Residue, then its C-alpha position, 0 to 999 in steps of 0.5 A: m434557483r437558475y444562474a446564466i454564465v456568461a464569458d469572453i464577450h471581448g467587446n461584441l455589443i451586438a452579441l451581449k444584447a442577444v445573449l441578455n434577451d434570452i436571459y430575461k426571456n427565460k427568467v434566469d435569477k443571477i447572472i455572472l459575468l467571467g471577464d474579459y468584457y472588452f478591447d476586440f470590437p468597437w464598443t469598449n464603453e457601452i460594454v461597460d456601462l451595460i453590464r453595470n447596470i446588470k441587475n441581480s448580476y456578479a462579475v469578476k476581472g479576466n486577463k484582458e481587465d488585468y492587462l488594463k489595470n497593469l497599463e495606468n501605471q505604464d507612461q502611455s506617451s507612445w502606446t498604442r490600440l495597434k502595439y497593444k493588440c500585437n504584443f497581446y498576440e505575440v506578433k511581431y511589429i517593425y515600425v516603419n517611417p511614414a514620411y511621404t508615403s502619401k506623396v510620392c507614387s509607389g509605381c515609379s517615386s514621383f511626387g505627386k499629389r494627394q486629394g482626398d482618397v485620389f492620389e495622381c502621379p505624374i507620370c503614372g497617374k491616378s491610384h486609390a491614395d491609401l493603396n499607394a501609401s499602403i504600398n509605399i509602407l510596405i515597399r519600406r519595410t525593407i529598408n532600414k536605414v530610413r531616418s527622413y525622406i528628404c524631397f528631391y527634384i529633377i533638373t533635366m538639361t537640354n542643349q540649345 
């Protein structure tokens, strides 16, 4: 009897399909799947559907499946994929107030206008909107006490 052992798919549907094609071509009798099926690539649902339909196979849970099972009992209202990834890989993360990061120029702090991918500052000119917002978030990560961002206007007076 010929066995194929497949482990650590991590959501890579393309690789799993290639491995299964090779397994079927080599006429393997049983397939043993050793866990960690999803999360790292965007094809979680497709991976699960494909695994459920593999004939003559046995599947066991990995640590990723245990982590997902544990999430069912937690309050998920503030849970995000980014927080999950950071916690899973023990990466430190901090919250940065995102208010107005896409409306303020990262170069001069003036209010500008965003239209699609373009941010236009009245002083600095045009730049990519996402890059501008990302730089604002990077700058803001060092300011711990930002709770809100209040619009302000600069009033200039001239003598006439």
